[in-house]
Structures are given as structure tokens and as C-alpha cells.
C-alpha positions as CSV (number, residue, x, y, z in Angstrom):
1,M,-46.7,22.8,30.0
2,D,-46.2,22.8,26.2
3,T,-43.6,25.4,26.3
4,F,-39.9,25.7,27.2
5,V,-38.3,29.0,28.5
6,K,-34.7,29.9,28.4
7,E,-33.5,33.1,30.3
8,R,-30.3,34.6,30.8
9,A,-30.1,37.8,32.9
10,D,-26.6,38.6,31.3
11,A,-27.6,37.9,27.8
12,P,-26.0,40.4,25.3
13,P,-28.2,42.7,23.3
14,G,-30.1,40.7,20.6
15,F,-29.1,37.2,21.9
16,F,-32.5,35.4,22.0
17,E,-33.8,37.6,19.3
18,A,-31.2,36.5,17.1
19,E,-32.0,33.0,18.0
20,A,-35.7,33.5,17.2
21,A,-34.8,35.0,13.9
22,G,-32.7,32.0,12.8
23,L,-35.3,29.6,13.9
24,R,-38.1,31.3,11.8
25,W,-35.9,31.6,8.8
26,L,-34.9,28.2,8.9
27,A,-38.6,27.2,9.5
28,E,-39.5,29.0,6.4
29,A,-37.6,26.7,4.1
30,G,-40.1,24.0,4.8
31,G,-37.6,21.2,5.1
32,A,-36.2,20.1,8.5
33,R,-38.4,20.4,11.4
34,I,-37.5,23.5,13.6
35,A,-38.3,24.4,17.2
36,Q,-41.3,26.7,17.1
37,V,-40.8,30.2,18.6
38,R,-43.8,31.4,20.9
39,S,-41.9,34.8,21.8
40,A,-38.5,36.2,22.2
41,S,-37.3,39.4,24.0
42,A,-34.3,40.7,25.8
43,G,-32.9,37.9,27.9
44,R,-35.7,35.5,27.3
45,I,-37.2,33.2,24.7
46,E,-40.2,30.9,24.8
47,L,-40.3,27.6,22.6
48,K,-42.8,25.1,22.1
49,R,-41.6,22.0,24.0
50,I,-40.0,19.2,22.3
51,E,-40.7,15.7,23.8
52,P,-37.8,13.3,23.3
53,A,-37.7,10.0,21.5
54,R,-35.2,7.2,20.9
55,P,-33.1,8.0,17.9
56,T,-33.8,5.7,15.0
57,A,-32.1,5.3,11.6
58,D,-35.6,5.9,9.9
59,A,-36.0,9.3,11.6
60,A,-32.2,10.1,10.8
61,T,-32.6,9.3,7.1
62,S,-35.8,11.5,7.0
63,F,-34.0,14.2,8.7
64,G,-31.2,14.1,6.2
65,R,-33.7,14.5,3.2
66,A,-35.4,17.3,5.1
67,L,-32.0,19.1,5.9
68,A,-31.1,19.0,2.2
69,H,-34.5,20.8,1.4
70,T,-33.7,23.4,4.0
71,H,-30.2,23.9,2.5
72,A,-31.8,24.3,-0.8
73,A,-33.8,27.3,0.3
74,G,-30.8,29.4,0.1
75,A,-29.7,32.8,1.1
76,E,-29.0,36.0,-0.6
77,T,-25.2,35.7,-0.2
78,F,-22.6,33.9,1.7
79,G,-22.8,35.2,5.4
80,A,-26.3,36.5,4.8
81,P,-28.3,36.7,8.1
82,P,-31.6,35.5,8.4
83,E,-34.1,37.6,6.6
84,G,-35.3,40.7,8.2
85,W,-32.8,40.4,11.1
86,D,-30.5,43.3,11.3
87,G,-29.0,42.6,14.7
88,P,-26.0,40.8,15.9
89,L,-25.3,37.0,15.2
90,Y,-24.2,34.5,17.9
91,I,-22.9,31.0,17.8
92,G,-23.3,29.6,21.2
93,R,-22.5,32.4,23.7
94,R,-20.1,33.9,21.1
95,E,-20.9,36.8,18.7
96,M,-20.3,35.9,15.1
97,P,-19.1,38.7,12.6
98,R,-21.7,40.0,10.4
99,V,-19.8,39.8,7.0
100,T,-21.0,38.9,3.5
101,D,-19.4,38.1,0.4
102,E,-19.9,36.5,-3.0
103,S,-16.9,34.3,-2.5
104,W,-17.4,31.5,-0.1
105,G,-13.6,31.1,0.7
106,R,-13.2,34.7,1.6
107,F,-16.3,34.9,3.7
108,Y,-15.4,31.6,5.5
109,A,-11.7,32.3,6.2
110,E,-12.2,36.1,7.2
111,G,-15.6,35.8,8.8
112,R,-15.9,32.3,10.3
113,V,-12.4,31.1,11.3
114,L,-9.9,33.9,11.8
115,P,-12.0,36.0,14.1
116,F,-12.1,33.1,16.6
117,L,-8.2,32.6,16.1
118,E,-7.0,35.4,18.1
119,P,-9.2,34.8,21.2
120,A,-8.0,31.3,21.1
121,L,-4.3,32.6,21.1
122,S,-5.1,34.9,23.8
123,A,-6.5,32.3,26.0
124,G,-3.6,30.0,25.6
125,H,-5.5,27.3,23.9
126,V,-3.6,27.6,20.5
127,R,0.0,28.0,20.2
128,E,1.6,30.6,18.0
129,S,3.3,28.0,15.8
130,E,-0.5,26.3,15.3
131,A,-1.8,29.6,14.6
132,G,0.6,30.0,11.8
133,V,-0.7,27.0,10.2
134,V,-4.3,28.0,10.5
135,R,-3.6,31.3,8.9
136,E,-1.7,29.5,6.0
137,A,-4.8,27.3,5.4
138,C,-7.1,30.4,5.7
139,E,-4.9,32.2,3.1
140,L,-5.6,29.3,0.6
141,I,-9.2,29.2,1.6
142,A,-9.7,33.2,1.1
143,D,-7.9,32.9,-2.3
144,G,-10.5,30.5,-3.5
145,A,-8.8,27.3,-3.5
146,F,-12.0,25.3,-2.3
147,N,-14.5,27.6,-4.0
148,D,-17.2,25.6,-6.2
149,D,-20.3,26.7,-7.9
150,A,-22.5,25.8,-5.2
151,P,-24.9,28.6,-4.3
152,P,-25.3,29.9,-0.7
153,A,-27.3,27.4,1.3
154,R,-29.6,28.1,4.1
155,I,-27.6,26.5,6.9
156,H,-28.1,25.9,10.5
157,G,-24.4,26.9,11.2
158,D,-24.1,25.3,14.6
159,L,-25.4,21.8,13.9
160,W,-23.8,19.5,16.5
161,S,-25.5,16.5,17.9
162,G,-26.6,18.6,21.0
163,N,-28.9,20.7,18.6
164,V,-30.3,17.8,16.8
165,L,-33.3,16.5,18.9
166,F,-35.1,13.3,18.2
167,S,-38.9,13.6,19.0
168,P,-42.0,11.3,18.3
169,A,-42.5,13.4,15.0
170,G,-38.9,13.1,13.9
171,V,-35.9,15.3,14.2
172,V,-36.2,18.8,15.6
173,L,-33.5,21.4,15.2
174,I,-32.7,24.0,18.0
175,D,-30.1,26.9,18.8
176,P,-28.9,27.7,15.3
177,A,-26.2,30.3,14.3
178,A,-28.2,30.5,10.8
179,H,-26.7,32.2,7.8
180,G,-25.9,31.7,4.2
181,G,-23.0,29.2,4.0
182,H,-22.0,26.0,2.4
183,A,-23.9,22.9,2.9
184,E,-21.0,20.8,3.8
185,T,-20.4,22.9,6.8
186,D,-23.5,21.7,8.5
187,L,-22.6,18.1,7.5
188,A,-19.0,18.4,8.8
189,M,-20.3,19.7,12.0
190,L,-22.5,16.8,12.5
191,A,-19.4,14.5,12.0
192,L,-17.4,16.6,14.5
193,F,-19.5,15.6,17.5
194,G,-20.8,12.4,16.3
195,A,-24.5,12.7,15.6
196,P,-26.7,9.7,16.3
197,H,-27.1,7.5,13.0
198,L,-24.9,9.9,11.2
199,E,-24.6,7.4,8.2
200,A,-28.4,7.4,7.9
201,I,-28.5,11.1,7.9
202,L,-25.9,11.3,4.9
203,V,-27.7,8.6,3.0
204,G,-31.1,10.6,3.3
205,Y,-29.2,13.8,2.4
206,H,-27.5,12.0,-0.6
207,E,-30.9,10.9,-1.9
208,S,-32.2,14.4,-2.0
209,S,-29.2,16.3,-2.8
210,P,-26.3,14.2,-4.1
211,L,-22.9,15.1,-2.1
212,R,-20.1,16.5,-4.3
213,E,-17.1,14.4,-5.2
214,G,-14.5,14.7,-2.6
215,W,-16.8,15.8,0.2
216,Q,-15.4,13.4,2.8
217,A,-11.8,15.0,2.2
218,R,-13.2,18.5,2.8
219,I,-14.7,17.5,6.2
220,P,-11.6,19.1,8.0
221,L,-12.1,22.3,5.9
222,H,-15.3,22.7,7.0
223,Q,-14.6,21.8,10.7
224,L,-12.2,24.9,10.9
225,H,-15.0,27.1,11.8
226,P,-16.5,25.1,14.8
227,L,-13.2,24.2,15.9
228,A,-11.9,27.7,16.1
229,V,-15.1,28.7,18.1
230,H,-14.4,25.9,20.7
231,A,-10.7,26.5,20.7
232,A,-11.6,30.3,21.6
233,G,-13.4,29.2,24.7
234,H,-13.4,25.5,25.6
235,G,-9.8,24.5,26.1
236,R,-6.5,23.5,24.7
237,A,-7.6,20.2,23.2
238,Y,-9.7,22.1,20.5
239,G,-6.7,24.1,19.8
240,V,-4.7,21.0,19.0
241,E,-7.6,19.7,16.8
242,L,-7.9,23.1,14.9
243,A,-4.4,22.7,13.9
244,E,-4.5,19.2,12.7
245,A,-7.7,20.2,10.6
246,A,-5.7,23.0,9.1
247,R,-2.8,20.7,8.3
248,A,-5.4,18.3,6.6
249,V,-6.7,21.5,4.7
250,L,-3.1,22.2,3.5
251,A,-2.7,18.5,2.5
252,L,-5.6,18.8,0.1
253,T,-3.7,21.3,-2.1
């Protein structure tokens, strides 16, 4: 079999169709290798099967270069969905707000961090005092404290190590939450869960698109989104990490 099928009887409307739209949009950039969509419909997606291979530094470096190329393909604005897709957006199994903005900070705070804070509070994974720290950090972000002149990048949006597959042909990406965002957000998510040969990925990326001064200090800023998502559904430990990242953001100012 050269195909791989994912099915969910309880899939919400547009779930796999959104995944397919994101994969195709990323593939159109001509940079990183992206899982090939054979078909997608309600509750089902069929992809070309990806054969596994041992992660190597060379493959990781090549992937870093290719990821920079994907980012450079850009997006219409921050928060822009995959071109031609007007349905819902998802990150993992959670719906992700469809919001756009010309200001990265306002988009990121109001569309990618705060929407997941209330569910995390309700679940008991974030304490009210911690939520206050996150809100304070988001206020700074929304006010433009970390805005720069970088145009909207075409980002994967859920680039943790489980979505970075090493194959005989090189790295292939799966399961995106693709949208127009900041390139550093993808890189910060790679760091959050420990991608294989991360240093080699960063070397390759820097060769193609030099990383901006201070990017390492901004990693906690760009990890607020995935940490908020995980705090909403994956336990108290992520709530603690979310608050720690928010404190690190406040310390940047």
C-alpha cells in the first residue's frame, strides 16, 4: 500500500478538509517536503505513505533550508488561512480562531494565545494568578511590543517533532495548522518538544534566511501559543510552563 488513511467518525465539520488545504498550501511554496494529499472528505483523509528513515544531521540541515523557503512564500496577512479555504481551522483536535490582522502582536495575542487560556482555566490546568501573568504578557504583545518589519510567513503552525518525519528522501511535514504567522513561531515549536538534530535545522535555516538578532530570547514569546493549546487539554504541567513563558516574555521588556 502506498497510501495512509486517517479516519474519525467524530471529526468536526471540515476537520480533514482543513488539514488537506493546509498541506496543499504549504506544498505550493516549493520549499519543505509536505505529505501528499490523495483525497479528503468528511471524517477521512488519504495521504501518500511516508517511509521512515533514521534522522540525520544532513537531512535536518536540508530541511532547515527548505523551511526557510516555505516561510518566504508568505501569506496575505497575519492569520490568513490557506488560500482558497474558507472553512474552520484546527490545531490538533482543537478549533483555532479564524482571525486576521495587519499587526502580528494583536493577531498572536488575541487569536492564538488568549482563546486557549479560558479553556485551560476551566480545566483547572492554569491557576487564576498564572492566567493574570499570561494576560499581562498578551497585553504587551497586542500593543506591539514585539512587532517587527517581518512580513507574514507561510508557517506550518503545529511544528512539533511528531509532525517532522524523516524519510529516505528527507524530512516530510504532516498535520499542519497552517496560516500566516511569524517564522519564529515554527522554530520555537521545534525547540519546545525537542526535534531531532535541532541545531542542524537551525544552521540550515540561518543559511537561507539569517535569524534576527535576539531570536533565542524570544523563544518563550513564540511558545505561548502551543503551550496555551496544550494547557487547555493536556494537563497542569503545561499550565505551569505557560506561566513561566509569560514571565519570560515580561522580562524581555
